[in-house]
PDB file with one MODEL, atoms N, CA, C and O in Angstrom:
MODEL        1
ATOM      1  N   MET A   1       2.200  43.260 -33.512  1.00  0.00           N
ATOM      2  CA  MET A   1       2.942  42.872 -32.251  1.00  0.00           C
ATOM      3  C   MET A   1       4.309  42.909 -33.299  1.00  0.00           C
ATOM      4  O   MET A   1       4.424  43.048 -34.516  1.00  0.00           O
ATOM      5  N   THR A   2       5.262  42.712 -32.191  1.00  0.00           N
ATOM      6  CA  THR A   2       6.395  43.734 -32.727  1.00  0.00           C
ATOM      7  C   THR A   2       7.428  42.643 -32.660  1.00  0.00           C
ATOM      8  O   THR A   2       7.334  41.968 -31.635  1.00  0.00           O
ATOM      9  N   GLU A   3       8.653  42.199 -33.710  1.00  0.00           N
ATOM     10  CA  GLU A   3       9.464  40.811 -33.351  1.00  0.00           C
ATOM     11  C   GLU A   3       9.848  40.638 -31.972  1.00  0.00           C
ATOM     12  O   GLU A   3       9.690  39.588 -31.351  1.00  0.00           O
ATOM     13  N   THR A   4      10.418  41.824 -31.452  1.00  0.00           N
ATOM     14  CA  THR A   4      10.862  41.511 -29.222  1.00  0.00           C
ATOM     15  C   THR A   4       9.631  41.198 -28.608  1.00  0.00           C
ATOM     16  O   THR A   4       9.707  40.429 -27.650  1.00  0.00           O
ATOM     17  N   ALA A   5       8.492  41.619 -28.938  1.00  0.00           N
ATOM     18  CA  ALA A   5       6.877  40.693 -28.356  1.00  0.00           C
ATOM     19  C   ALA A   5       7.230  39.449 -28.684  1.00  0.00           C
ATOM     20  O   ALA A   5       7.867  38.751 -27.895  1.00  0.00           O
ATOM     21  N   VAL A   6       6.823  38.987 -29.994  1.00  0.00           N
ATOM     22  CA  VAL A   6       7.061  37.891 -29.933  1.00  0.00           C
ATOM     23  C   VAL A   6       7.913  36.785 -29.449  1.00  0.00           C
ATOM     24  O   VAL A   6       7.704  35.600 -29.191  1.00  0.00           O
ATOM     25  N   ASP A   7       9.214  37.767 -29.400  1.00  0.00           N
ATOM     26  CA  ASP A   7       9.988  36.687 -28.829  1.00  0.00           C
ATOM     27  C   ASP A   7       9.682  36.444 -27.527  1.00  0.00           C
ATOM     28  O   ASP A   7       9.656  35.309 -27.052  1.00  0.00           O
ATOM     29  N   GLY A   8       9.391  37.677 -26.775  1.00  0.00           N
ATOM     30  CA  GLY A   8       9.187  37.210 -25.437  1.00  0.00           C
ATOM     31  C   GLY A   8       8.113  36.604 -24.994  1.00  0.00           C
ATOM     32  O   GLY A   8       7.924  36.092 -23.890  1.00  0.00           O
ATOM     33  N   ASN A   9       7.375  36.687 -25.955  1.00  0.00           N
ATOM     34  CA  ASN A   9       6.088  35.348 -25.739  1.00  0.00           C
ATOM     35  C   ASN A   9       6.575  34.074 -25.586  1.00  0.00           C
ATOM     36  O   ASN A   9       6.459  33.315 -24.623  1.00  0.00           O
ATOM     37  N   PHE A  10       7.229  33.891 -26.821  1.00  0.00           N
ATOM     38  CA  PHE A  10       7.914  32.491 -27.190  1.00  0.00           C
ATOM     39  C   PHE A  10       8.863  31.927 -26.101  1.00  0.00           C
ATOM     40  O   PHE A  10       8.991  30.745 -25.780  1.00  0.00           O
ATOM     41  N   LYS A  11       9.686  33.323 -25.452  1.00  0.00           N
ATOM     42  CA  LYS A  11      10.421  32.551 -24.354  1.00  0.00           C
ATOM     43  C   LYS A  11       9.497  32.379 -23.345  1.00  0.00           C
ATOM     44  O   LYS A  11       9.520  31.273 -22.805  1.00  0.00           O
ATOM     45  N   ARG A  12       8.577  33.293 -22.893  1.00  0.00           N
ATOM     46  CA  ARG A  12       7.743  33.047 -21.804  1.00  0.00           C
ATOM     47  C   ARG A  12       7.085  31.231 -21.867  1.00  0.00           C
ATOM     48  O   ARG A  12       6.996  30.379 -20.984  1.00  0.00           O
ATOM     49  N   LEU A  13       6.780  31.219 -23.110  1.00  0.00           N
ATOM     50  CA  LEU A  13       6.223  30.085 -23.453  1.00  0.00           C
ATOM     51  C   LEU A  13       7.279  28.502 -23.393  1.00  0.00           C
ATOM     52  O   LEU A  13       7.051  27.327 -23.105  1.00  0.00           O
ATOM     53  N   GLU A  14       8.188  29.095 -23.729  1.00  0.00           N
ATOM     54  CA  GLU A  14       9.295  28.019 -23.909  1.00  0.00           C
ATOM     55  C   GLU A  14       9.899  27.590 -21.881  1.00  0.00           C
ATOM     56  O   GLU A  14      10.174  26.472 -21.448  1.00  0.00           O
ATOM     57  N   GLY A  15       9.920  29.033 -21.033  1.00  0.00           N
ATOM     58  CA  GLY A  15       9.857  28.869 -19.774  1.00  0.00           C
ATOM     59  C   GLY A  15       8.857  27.661 -19.279  1.00  0.00           C
ATOM     60  O   GLY A  15       9.125  26.473 -19.102  1.00  0.00           O
ATOM     61  N   GLU A  16       7.509  28.424 -19.100  1.00  0.00           N
ATOM     62  CA  GLU A  16       6.355  27.745 -18.843  1.00  0.00           C
ATOM     63  C   GLU A  16       6.278  26.025 -19.428  1.00  0.00           C
ATOM     64  O   GLU A  16       5.447  25.322 -18.853  1.00  0.00           O
ATOM     65  N   VAL A  17       6.940  25.513 -20.297  1.00  0.00           N
ATOM     66  CA  VAL A  17       6.967  24.771 -20.949  1.00  0.00           C
ATOM     67  C   VAL A  17       8.417  23.593 -20.240  1.00  0.00           C
ATOM     68  O   VAL A  17       8.418  22.363 -20.281  1.00  0.00           O
ATOM     69  N   ASN A  18       9.209  24.259 -19.811  1.00  0.00           N
ATOM     70  CA  ASN A  18      10.214  23.784 -19.123  1.00  0.00           C
ATOM     71  C   ASN A  18      10.252  23.447 -17.726  1.00  0.00           C
ATOM     72  O   ASN A  18      10.947  22.631 -17.121  1.00  0.00           O
ATOM     73  N   ARG A  19       9.049  24.520 -17.204  1.00  0.00           N
ATOM     74  CA  ARG A  19       8.669  24.254 -15.760  1.00  0.00           C
ATOM     75  C   ARG A  19       7.749  22.833 -15.691  1.00  0.00           C
ATOM     76  O   ARG A  19       7.924  21.914 -14.891  1.00  0.00           O
ATOM     77  N   LEU A  20       6.859  22.897 -16.609  1.00  0.00           N
ATOM     78  CA  LEU A  20       5.891  21.853 -16.641  1.00  0.00           C
ATOM     79  C   LEU A  20       6.761  20.369 -17.264  1.00  0.00           C
ATOM     80  O   LEU A  20       6.245  19.275 -17.038  1.00  0.00           O
ATOM     81  N   LEU A  21       7.773  20.429 -17.859  1.00  0.00           N
ATOM     82  CA  LEU A  21       8.360  19.321 -17.928  1.00  0.00           C
ATOM     83  C   LEU A  21       9.395  18.888 -16.644  1.00  0.00           C
ATOM     84  O   LEU A  21       9.985  17.828 -16.436  1.00  0.00           O
ATOM     85  N   GLU A  22       9.369  19.913 -16.021  1.00  0.00           N
ATOM     86  CA  GLU A  22      10.352  19.404 -14.604  1.00  0.00           C
ATOM     87  C   GLU A  22       9.114  18.973 -13.821  1.00  0.00           C
ATOM     88  O   GLU A  22       9.037  17.785 -13.510  1.00  0.00           O
ATOM     89  N   VAL A  23       8.089  19.852 -13.453  1.00  0.00           N
ATOM     90  CA  VAL A  23       6.761  18.883 -13.123  1.00  0.00           C
ATOM     91  C   VAL A  23       6.455  17.434 -13.586  1.00  0.00           C
ATOM     92  O   VAL A  23       6.440  16.578 -12.702  1.00  0.00           O
ATOM     93  N   LEU A  24       6.327  17.237 -14.248  1.00  0.00           N
ATOM     94  CA  LEU A  24       5.608  15.991 -14.774  1.00  0.00           C
ATOM     95  C   LEU A  24       7.164  15.041 -14.478  1.00  0.00           C
ATOM     96  O   LEU A  24       6.931  13.910 -14.052  1.00  0.00           O
ATOM     97  N   GLU A  25       8.783  15.404 -14.668  1.00  0.00           N
ATOM     98  CA  GLU A  25       9.506  14.572 -13.703  1.00  0.00           C
ATOM     99  C   GLU A  25       9.031  14.237 -12.630  1.00  0.00           C
ATOM    100  O   GLU A  25       8.465  13.161 -12.438  1.00  0.00           O
ATOM    101  N   GLN A  26       9.240  15.315 -11.606  1.00  0.00           N
ATOM    102  CA  GLN A  26       8.645  14.873 -10.629  1.00  0.00           C
ATOM    103  C   GLN A  26       7.585  13.707 -10.091  1.00  0.00           C
ATOM    104  O   GLN A  26       7.807  12.723  -9.385  1.00  0.00           O
ATOM    105  N   LEU A  27       6.670  14.063 -10.534  1.00  0.00           N
ATOM    106  CA  LEU A  27       5.602  13.257 -10.456  1.00  0.00           C
ATOM    107  C   LEU A  27       5.778  12.294 -10.968  1.00  0.00           C
ATOM    108  O   LEU A  27       5.102  11.400 -10.460  1.00  0.00           O
ATOM    109  N   ARG A  28       6.534  11.895 -11.979  1.00  0.00           N
ATOM    110  CA  ARG A  28       6.755  10.146 -12.408  1.00  0.00           C
ATOM    111  C   ARG A  28       7.761   9.941 -11.555  1.00  0.00           C
ATOM    112  O   ARG A  28       7.757   8.788 -11.124  1.00  0.00           O
ATOM    113  N   VAL A  29       8.632  10.624 -11.141  1.00  0.00           N
ATOM    114  CA  VAL A  29       9.465  10.146  -9.587  1.00  0.00           C
ATOM    115  C   VAL A  29       8.655   9.610  -8.830  1.00  0.00           C
ATOM    116  O   VAL A  29       8.699   8.416  -8.535  1.00  0.00           O
ATOM    117  N   GLU A  30       7.588  10.635  -8.308  1.00  0.00           N
ATOM    118  CA  GLU A  30       6.375  10.434  -7.468  1.00  0.00           C
ATOM    119  C   GLU A  30       5.740   9.115  -7.198  1.00  0.00           C
ATOM    120  O   GLU A  30       5.639   8.383  -6.213  1.00  0.00           O
ATOM    121  N   ASN A  31       5.231   9.077  -8.811  1.00  0.00           N
ATOM    122  CA  ASN A  31       4.315   7.963  -8.889  1.00  0.00           C
ATOM    123  C   ASN A  31       4.760   7.098  -8.509  1.00  0.00           C
ATOM    124  O   ASN A  31       4.255   6.446  -7.594  1.00  0.00           O
ATOM    125  N   THR A  32       6.562   6.613  -9.456  1.00  0.00           N
ATOM    126  CA  THR A  32       7.543   5.170  -9.521  1.00  0.00           C
ATOM    127  C   THR A  32       6.931   5.036  -8.197  1.00  0.00           C
ATOM    128  O   THR A  32       5.926   4.360  -7.975  1.00  0.00           O
ATOM    129  N   GLY A  33       7.891   6.030  -6.926  1.00  0.00           N
ATOM    130  CA  GLY A  33       7.810   5.666  -5.521  1.00  0.00           C
ATOM    131  C   GLY A  33       6.533   4.905  -4.404  1.00  0.00           C
ATOM    132  O   GLY A  33       6.408   4.143  -3.445  1.00  0.00           O
ATOM    133  N   LEU A  34       5.953   5.558  -5.131  1.00  0.00           N
ATOM    134  CA  LEU A  34       4.078   5.429  -4.969  1.00  0.00           C
ATOM    135  C   LEU A  34       3.909   3.802  -5.497  1.00  0.00           C
ATOM    136  O   LEU A  34       3.308   3.088  -4.695  1.00  0.00           O
ATOM    137  N   ARG A  35       4.210   3.375  -6.316  1.00  0.00           N
ATOM    138  CA  ARG A  35       3.902   2.006  -6.924  1.00  0.00           C
ATOM    139  C   ARG A  35       4.814   1.162  -6.112  1.00  0.00           C
ATOM    140  O   ARG A  35       4.491   0.178  -5.446  1.00  0.00           O
ATOM    141  N   GLU A  36       6.098   1.722  -6.270  1.00  0.00           N
ATOM    142  CA  GLU A  36       6.596   0.583  -5.218  1.00  0.00           C
ATOM    143  C   GLU A  36       6.427   0.637  -3.488  1.00  0.00           C
ATOM    144  O   GLU A  36       6.864  -0.133  -2.633  1.00  0.00           O
ATOM    145  N   ARG A  37       5.733   1.687  -3.387  1.00  0.00           N
ATOM    146  CA  ARG A  37       5.207   1.501  -1.881  1.00  0.00           C
ATOM    147  C   ARG A  37       3.624   0.825  -1.689  1.00  0.00           C
ATOM    148  O   ARG A  37       3.091   0.437  -0.649  1.00  0.00           O
ATOM    149  N   ILE A  38       3.118   0.836  -3.008  1.00  0.00           N
ATOM    150  CA  ILE A  38       1.890  -0.286  -2.786  1.00  0.00           C
ATOM    151  C   ILE A  38       2.408  -1.436  -2.823  1.00  0.00           C
ATOM    152  O   ILE A  38       1.944  -2.290  -2.067  1.00  0.00           O
ATOM    153  N   THR A  39       3.475  -1.763  -3.683  1.00  0.00           N
ATOM    154  CA  THR A  39       3.757  -3.019  -4.024  1.00  0.00           C
ATOM    155  C   THR A  39       4.310  -3.715  -2.792  1.00  0.00           C
ATOM    156  O   THR A  39       3.795  -4.806  -2.547  1.00  0.00           O
ATOM    157  N   SER A  40       5.477  -3.192  -1.787  1.00  0.00           N
ATOM    158  CA  SER A  40       5.480  -3.250  -0.780  1.00  0.00           C
ATOM    159  C   SER A  40       4.211  -3.830   0.323  1.00  0.00           C
ATOM    160  O   SER A  40       3.890  -4.956   0.702  1.00  0.00           O
ATOM    161  N   LEU A  41       3.737  -2.552   0.583  1.00  0.00           N
ATOM    162  CA  LEU A  41       2.234  -3.181   0.908  1.00  0.00           C
ATOM    163  C   LEU A  41       1.296  -3.995   0.842  1.00  0.00           C
ATOM    164  O   LEU A  41       0.795  -4.549   1.821  1.00  0.00           O
ATOM    165  N   GLU A  42       0.902  -4.178  -0.527  1.00  0.00           N
ATOM    166  CA  GLU A  42       0.690  -5.529  -0.771  1.00  0.00           C
ATOM    167  C   GLU A  42       1.177  -6.614  -0.393  1.00  0.00           C
ATOM    168  O   GLU A  42       0.436  -7.312   0.299  1.00  0.00           O
ATOM    169  N   THR A  43       2.188  -6.992  -0.620  1.00  0.00           N
ATOM    170  CA  THR A  43       3.211  -8.178   0.090  1.00  0.00           C
ATOM    171  C   THR A  43       2.883  -7.824   1.466  1.00  0.00           C
ATOM    172  O   THR A  43       1.907  -8.419   1.923  1.00  0.00           O
ATOM    173  N   SER A  44       3.321  -7.206   2.037  1.00  0.00           N
ATOM    174  CA  SER A  44       2.775  -6.979   3.332  1.00  0.00           C
ATOM    175  C   SER A  44       1.809  -7.271   4.018  1.00  0.00           C
ATOM    176  O   SER A  44       1.715  -7.741   5.152  1.00  0.00           O
ATOM    177  N   HIS A  45       0.781  -6.843   2.960  1.00  0.00           N
ATOM    178  CA  HIS A  45      -0.540  -7.188   3.358  1.00  0.00           C
ATOM    179  C   HIS A  45      -0.830  -8.901   3.308  1.00  0.00           C
ATOM    180  O   HIS A  45      -1.198  -9.495   4.321  1.00  0.00           O
ATOM    181  N   ARG A  46      -0.688  -9.357   2.452  1.00  0.00           N
ATOM    182  CA  ARG A  46      -0.687 -11.156   1.907  1.00  0.00           C
ATOM    183  C   ARG A  46      -0.143 -11.770   3.211  1.00  0.00           C
ATOM    184  O   ARG A  46      -0.758 -12.595   3.887  1.00  0.00           O
ATOM    185  N   GLU A  47       1.048 -11.288   3.482  1.00  0.00           N
ATOM    186  CA  GLU A  47       1.788 -12.320   4.579  1.00  0.00           C
ATOM    187  C   GLU A  47       1.022 -12.110   5.954  1.00  0.00           C
ATOM    188  O   GLU A  47       1.203 -13.003   6.782  1.00  0.00           O
ATOM    189  N   LEU A  48       0.272 -11.159   6.283  1.00  0.00           N
ATOM    190  CA  LEU A  48      -0.316 -10.619   7.135  1.00  0.00           C
ATOM    191  C   LEU A  48      -1.393 -11.572   7.145  1.00  0.00           C
ATOM    192  O   LEU A  48      -1.368 -12.290   8.145  1.00  0.00           O
ATOM    193  N   GLU A  49      -2.318 -11.796   6.351  1.00  0.00           N
ATOM    194  CA  GLU A  49      -3.206 -12.705   6.111  1.00  0.00           C
ATOM    195  C   GLU A  49      -3.226 -13.930   6.478  1.00  0.00           C
ATOM    196  O   GLU A  49      -3.886 -14.737   7.132  1.00  0.00           O
ATOM    197  N   THR A  50      -1.936 -13.781   5.615  1.00  0.00           N
ATOM    198  CA  THR A  50      -1.742 -15.424   5.833  1.00  0.00           C
ATOM    199  C   THR A  50      -1.186 -15.700   7.234  1.00  0.00           C
ATOM    200  O   THR A  50      -1.368 -16.777   7.802  1.00  0.00           O
ATOM    201  N   VAL A  51      -0.585 -14.807   7.701  1.00  0.00           N
ATOM    202  CA  VAL A  51      -0.312 -15.328   9.450  1.00  0.00           C
ATOM    203  C   VAL A  51      -1.474 -15.409  10.194  1.00  0.00           C
ATOM    204  O   VAL A  51      -1.608 -16.357  10.968  1.00  0.00           O
ATOM    205  N   HIS A  52      -2.548 -14.361  10.058  1.00  0.00           N
ATOM    206  CA  HIS A  52      -3.885 -13.967  10.602  1.00  0.00           C
ATOM    207  C   HIS A  52      -4.920 -15.548   9.851  1.00  0.00           C
ATOM    208  O   HIS A  52      -5.981 -15.936  10.340  1.00  0.00           O
ATOM    209  N   GLY A  53      -4.596 -15.848   9.274  1.00  0.00           N
ATOM    210  CA  GLY A  53      -4.968 -17.259   8.888  1.00  0.00           C
ATOM    211  C   GLY A  53      -4.688 -18.753   9.532  1.00  0.00           C
ATOM    212  O   GLY A  53      -5.403 -19.715   9.812  1.00  0.00           O
ATOM    213  N   GLN A  54      -3.199 -18.435   9.628  1.00  0.00           N
ATOM    214  CA  GLN A  54      -2.705 -19.654  10.772  1.00  0.00           C
ATOM    215  C   GLN A  54      -3.202 -19.116  12.273  1.00  0.00           C
ATOM    216  O   GLN A  54      -3.281 -19.963  13.163  1.00  0.00           O
ATOM    217  N   ALA A  55      -3.531 -17.766  12.567  1.00  0.00           N
ATOM    218  CA  ALA A  55      -3.770 -17.823  13.961  1.00  0.00           C
ATOM    219  C   ALA A  55      -5.055 -18.496  14.451  1.00  0.00           C
ATOM    220  O   ALA A  55      -5.167 -19.439  15.234  1.00  0.00           O
ATOM    221  N   GLN A  56      -6.415 -17.487  13.527  1.00  0.00           N
ATOM    222  CA  GLN A  56      -7.232 -18.273  13.359  1.00  0.00           C
ATOM    223  C   GLN A  56      -7.708 -20.101  13.721  1.00  0.00           C
ATOM    224  O   GLN A  56      -8.509 -20.620  14.498  1.00  0.00           O
ATOM    225  N   THR A  57      -6.652 -20.675  12.616  1.00  0.00           N
ATOM    226  CA  THR A  57      -6.621 -22.230  12.615  1.00  0.00           C
ATOM    227  C   THR A  57      -6.472 -22.697  14.301  1.00  0.00           C
ATOM    228  O   THR A  57      -7.347 -23.228  14.984  1.00  0.00           O
ATOM    229  N   ARG A  58      -4.832 -22.249  14.792  1.00  0.00           N
ATOM    230  CA  ARG A  58      -4.165 -22.281  15.693  1.00  0.00           C
ATOM    231  C   ARG A  58      -5.372 -22.449  16.822  1.00  0.00           C
ATOM    232  O   ARG A  58      -5.500 -23.454  17.521  1.00  0.00           O
ATOM    233  N   ASP A  59      -6.486 -20.940  16.887  1.00  0.00           N
ATOM    234  CA  ASP A  59      -7.280 -20.319  17.751  1.00  0.00           C
ATOM    235  C   ASP A  59      -8.346 -21.464  18.251  1.00  0.00           C
ATOM    236  O   ASP A  59      -8.695 -21.801  19.382  1.00  0.00           O
ATOM    237  N   GLY A  60      -8.786 -22.005  16.707  1.00  0.00           N
ATOM    238  CA  GLY A  60      -9.944 -23.131  16.462  1.00  0.00           C
ATOM    239  C   GLY A  60      -9.429 -24.338  17.347  1.00  0.00           C
ATOM    240  O   GLY A  60      -9.968 -24.814  18.346  1.00  0.00           O
ATOM    241  N   GLN A  61      -8.163 -24.737  16.684  1.00  0.00           N
ATOM    242  CA  GLN A  61      -7.832 -26.316  17.860  1.00  0.00           C
ATOM    243  C   GLN A  61      -7.315 -26.232  19.199  1.00  0.00           C
ATOM    244  O   GLN A  61      -7.046 -27.245  19.844  1.00  0.00           O
ATOM    245  N   VAL A  62      -7.115 -24.688  19.790  1.00  0.00           N
ATOM    246  CA  VAL A  62      -7.065 -24.770  20.788  1.00  0.00           C
ATOM    247  C   VAL A  62      -8.447 -24.330  21.596  1.00  0.00           C
ATOM    248  O   VAL A  62      -8.541 -24.157  22.811  1.00  0.00           O
ATOM    249  N   ARG A  63      -9.178 -24.236  20.902  1.00  0.00           N
ATOM    250  CA  ARG A  63     -10.487 -24.045  21.473  1.00  0.00           C
ATOM    251  C   ARG A  63     -11.435 -25.592  21.431  1.00  0.00           C
ATOM    252  O   ARG A  63     -12.420 -25.927  22.089  1.00  0.00           O
ATOM    253  N   GLU A  64     -10.877 -26.115  20.665  1.00  0.00           N
ATOM    254  CA  GLU A  64     -11.045 -27.204  20.267  1.00  0.00           C
ATOM    255  C   GLU A  64     -10.810 -28.456  21.668  1.00  0.00           C
ATOM    256  O   GLU A  64     -11.422 -29.345  22.261  1.00  0.00           O
ATOM    257  N   ARG A  65      -9.639 -27.840  21.642  1.00  0.00           N
ATOM    258  CA  ARG A  65      -9.160 -28.521  22.872  1.00  0.00           C
ATOM    259  C   ARG A  65      -9.675 -28.683  24.336  1.00  0.00           C
ATOM    260  O   ARG A  65     -10.055 -29.663  24.976  1.00  0.00           O
ATOM    261  N   LEU A  66      -9.534 -27.246  24.653  1.00  0.00           N
ATOM    262  CA  LEU A  66     -10.204 -26.341  25.775  1.00  0.00           C
ATOM    263  C   LEU A  66     -11.845 -27.157  25.690  1.00  0.00           C
ATOM    264  O   LEU A  66     -12.229 -27.295  26.851  1.00  0.00           O
ATOM    265  N   GLU A  67     -12.554 -27.538  25.014  1.00  0.00           N
ATOM    266  CA  GLU A  67     -13.890 -27.597  25.141  1.00  0.00           C
ATOM    267  C   GLU A  67     -13.731 -29.226  25.540  1.00  0.00           C
ATOM    268  O   GLU A  67     -14.521 -29.625  26.396  1.00  0.00           O
ATOM    269  N   LYS A  68     -12.954 -30.015  25.092  1.00  0.00           N
ATOM    270  CA  LYS A  68     -12.778 -31.179  25.161  1.00  0.00           C
ATOM    271  C   LYS A  68     -12.315 -31.715  26.989  1.00  0.00           C
ATOM    272  O   LYS A  68     -12.755 -32.557  27.772  1.00  0.00           O
ATOM    273  N   LEU A  69     -11.425 -30.880  27.019  1.00  0.00           N
ATOM    274  CA  LEU A  69     -10.714 -30.608  28.226  1.00  0.00           C
ATOM    275  C   LEU A  69     -11.785 -30.616  29.591  1.00  0.00           C
ATOM    276  O   LEU A  69     -11.891 -31.452  30.488  1.00  0.00           O
ATOM    277  N   LEU A  70     -12.483 -29.405  29.370  1.00  0.00           N
ATOM    278  CA  LEU A  70     -13.792 -29.179  29.984  1.00  0.00           C
ATOM    279  C   LEU A  70     -14.814 -30.340  29.908  1.00  0.00           C
ATOM    280  O   LEU A  70     -15.088 -31.169  30.775  1.00  0.00           O
ATOM    281  N   SER A  71     -15.161 -30.240  29.032  1.00  0.00           N
ATOM    282  CA  SER A  71     -16.291 -31.474  29.242  1.00  0.00           C
ATOM    283  C   SER A  71     -16.053 -33.191  29.846  1.00  0.00           C
ATOM    284  O   SER A  71     -16.885 -33.937  30.362  1.00  0.00           O
ATOM    285  N   ARG A  72     -14.372 -33.466  29.499  1.00  0.00           N
ATOM    286  CA  ARG A  72     -13.926 -34.546  30.385  1.00  0.00           C
ATOM    287  C   ARG A  72     -13.876 -34.045  32.059  1.00  0.00           C
ATOM    288  O   ARG A  72     -13.844 -34.727  33.084  1.00  0.00           O
ATOM    289  N   LEU A  73     -13.884 -32.614  31.863  1.00  0.00           N
ATOM    290  CA  LEU A  73     -13.716 -32.526  33.878  1.00  0.00           C
ATOM    291  C   LEU A  73     -15.373 -32.467  34.031  1.00  0.00           C
ATOM    292  O   LEU A  73     -15.976 -33.147  34.862  1.00  0.00           O
ATOM    293  N   ASP A  74     -16.018 -31.547  33.101  1.00  0.00           N
ATOM    294  CA  ASP A  74     -17.561 -32.092  33.750  1.00  0.00           C
ATOM    295  C   ASP A  74     -17.926 -33.898  33.597  1.00  0.00           C
ATOM    296  O   ASP A  74     -19.010 -34.199  34.097  1.00  0.00           O
ATOM    297  N   GLY A  75     -17.734 -34.182  33.445  1.00  0.00           N
ATOM    298  CA  GLY A  75     -18.305 -36.027  33.570  1.00  0.00           C
ATOM    299  C   GLY A  75     -17.380 -36.462  34.616  1.00  0.00           C
ATOM    300  O   GLY A  75     -17.870 -37.394  35.253  1.00  0.00           O
ATOM    301  N   ALA A  76     -15.996 -36.052  35.097  1.00  0.00           N
ATOM    302  CA  ALA A  76     -15.488 -36.419  35.669  1.00  0.00           C
ATOM    303  C   ALA A  76     -15.744 -35.641  37.364  1.00  0.00           C
ATOM    304  O   ALA A  76     -15.012 -35.881  38.324  1.00  0.00           O
ATOM    305  N   ALA A  77     -16.821 -34.795  37.394  1.00  0.00           N
ATOM    306  CA  ALA A  77     -17.183 -34.164  38.308  1.00  0.00           C
ATOM    307  C   ALA A  77     -18.328 -35.175  38.922  1.00  0.00           C
ATOM    308  O   ALA A  77     -18.398 -35.273  40.147  1.00  0.00           O
ATOM    309  N   LEU A  78     -19.178 -35.890  38.130  1.00  0.00           N
ATOM    310  CA  LEU A  78     -20.309 -36.463  38.455  1.00  0.00           C
ATOM    311  C   LEU A  78     -20.166 -37.942  39.384  1.00  0.00           C
ATOM    312  O   LEU A  78     -21.177 -38.551  39.735  1.00  0.00           O
TER     313      LEU A  78
ENDMDL
END
């Protein structure tokens, strides 16, 4: 191989390494953004689970009160 061919190969390799480093940096930035998004979604999920639990408790209380009222109405109708 001639010196010019070797230089050409090194330049191509150098260019490919630079391109791959740019891709790596883009992927790192994307990864950071995705991790932040995951953290945000996990926080929202926990908040929604709390609200859901509160709604279920409230629904149970309402159901219990309605059942008592219906029972009283049934008793009064006799």
